[in-house]
C-alpha positions, 0 to 999 in steps of 0.5 A: 485515459478517455478523451480528456483535454488541457483545457478540461484539465485547466477548468478543473484546477482553476489555472490562473486565467492567463498565458504568457505567451498569449497576451493575457489570453487564458491558457485553455483558448485553444492556442496550444502548440501540441495540437488538440491538447489531448492528454494521455497520462500524468506524469511527475518525473521528467525522465517519463515525460512523452508526448500527450502527458500532463507533467506536474512540476513538484517542489521538493526538498532536494530537487525542484521539479519546476527546473525540469519544465522546458525538458518536458515541453521539449519532449511534447508534454500536452500540458504542464502544472506550475506553482511558481509565478516567479518563473513568468519572466523566464522566456523557457516557461512562456508557454501556452501549455504551461498552466499556473496553479495554487498548488500543483499537488492540489491541481493534480487532485482536482483533475483527477476527481473531474476525470473520476467523475466522468466514470460509473464504475465500482471503486473500493478504497482501502486504508490502514496502518499495515496491510493496504497493499496486500489487501488491495491485491487480494480485492483486485484478484477477487474483483478480477473474477467478474470485471476488468479491474483497475488497481493502483500500482505498488503503494501509489497511495498519496497525493500524487499516487492516487491522481496517477491511478485515476488518470489511468481509467478508461472506458474498458474498465468496469471497477477499480481498487486504490490505496489511500495513505497518510502520515498525518491529519487532513491527508486522506480526505482529499483523496477520498473525495477525489476517488468517490469510493463506492466501498471503503476497507479499514484494515487496522490501527497500529502505531505507524505515524505515532511519532507525528500524531501522537495517540492511536486514536488520533490515527484512528481519527486520520483513518476515518477521514476516508469515510467522507467520500463514501456515499450514503449506502456505500459499504463500510468494511471494517476489521473488528479483530483490531481493538480500536476499529472494534471499539469505534464500530460497536460505539459509532459505526452501526449509526452510519448511513452505510451498508456494514460488512464488518469482518474477522477471525475472532469477533462474533460480530463479524458479519464475514468470518473466518474458522477452522484455519489451518496453515502450512509452510506454503499456504492456509485454508479456512472456512468462510462464514457468511449469512449462514453459509460456508465456503472453502478458501485457500490462499498461497500465502500464510498468516492470520493477518492474510486470513483477514485480508481475504475476508476484506476482499470477499466482503468488497467483491459481495458488496459489488455483486460477486457471490462469496463462492466465486471470490473465494475461487479467485483468491486461490490465484492471488500473488504476494507483491514486491517483497511482501511474504514472498516464498523462495524455496532453494535447495530444500530451504525456504526463505520468506522474502518480507522486506517491503517494510517493517512496523511493530503491528507488522512485526507481530503479524510476521512473527505470529505466521512464523510461529504457525508454519512448518519447517520444510523438514521436521528437523528444520529450524526457524530462522528470523533474520531482522534489521531495524524498523525505521521512523518510530521516534520515541517508541523505537526502543520499546518497540526493538525490545518487544520484537525481541521477545516475540522473536524468541517465542516463534524461532529458534535463531536470530540474525540481526543487524542495525543499531536498533536491532541490537536491542532486539537481540538483547531482549531475545536472549533475556527472553531464553533464546540462546541463538540470537546474534548481532552483526554491524553491517550486511556482509558479516551478516551474509557470512554467518548465514552462509555458514549456519542455514542448512536444508530444512529451515525456514528463514524469515527476512523481515526489515524497514525497506530503507535497510535493504534486507533483500540483498542478503536474500539474493546472495544466499538464494545464488549461493544455496542454489549453486551448491 
């Protein structure tokens, strides 16, 4: 962080103008036992609290962060955000470093927004039903070809993660890229207003959050809130290959006061396009078409969805002054983050770790990628290891059935576990897949895979994060590597 004090934070979040220890004086009068009250970082976990941090106490369903305010103060926190005035009578909370606010989450965003206004830099924001993190990582890779670039860590894309990212800015950064996620309406709006992006990327509109929002049109409405923080003349980067985004852009997007850089593989009216996509089992190559010129792009990952993500990265880089050729060259160094389609070649077998999350949209993308990939050897088989997609509500049964149909077209064998995955196996068998198996737990799944997987196979693992399918990969990689 650059120099930012507790007083500045208190003013930004409209802290209550009293301090229990200071006899009615406001808490940002300088009477701060931590010294000059300069903040070093924002944290929400008291175990991470350190000297100079701003600790935000967040009330949760199981654990109330307010319980840990005394611990954060003892560790030397320069300030604390507290929304529970009922704690005022407790001597442990009578400290001038405690800022009493209406809402801790709102206060975090207000402080982050105030801090962000102190920087003049290129900032891109990404949202969409799937692909946000991968697109963000590719944008970071492309921007890093010219700029010292900050990125949100992991998928810190909500009212907690975004403020933490913005407060990591310092004067050394020339650019930044952040994610913005949501589960309902009116959640992205405060994020984008705090971040004030110069470029916005809309990757796709799928069925994630359908249980809460009801229709894909409502999901689109929620995602479009990101435009409220984009200043006139900023870059609007939209995936025209997505049906809803394409329809919206052609109907309304062209009339918006933004610099328009739509992208796509299949859409003829995309400004940033790809053609001649060629995929192997480890990478993909395509021709980037932009403003009448063509550029060769090589990605160390697979899948048409990653081609789309790369197009978005090139568009952001161009909006921020980086030539397409330089951005394309930089993407050679892209590395998948987390458990997103990470390749593990072990003893002639290629394991694809794609266990970060799963939704109907990401499953479709994964199976399309699997279908176009080559096995490590001509006699190899394509094997899908699948577990439940969670939090789909009323569409869960239909979604798992559809995965089975798609799996029958993409793979030779299916191994699955989880109650919902039974429907996937049944649908795969109905669609003609002869080798489709369901197991009640991971140990039985592991034993079955041990006896089946052989050299030359392509084995793709896909499930919601809560199913912890990566544990199966760990066992198989270890045992196959020891053979």
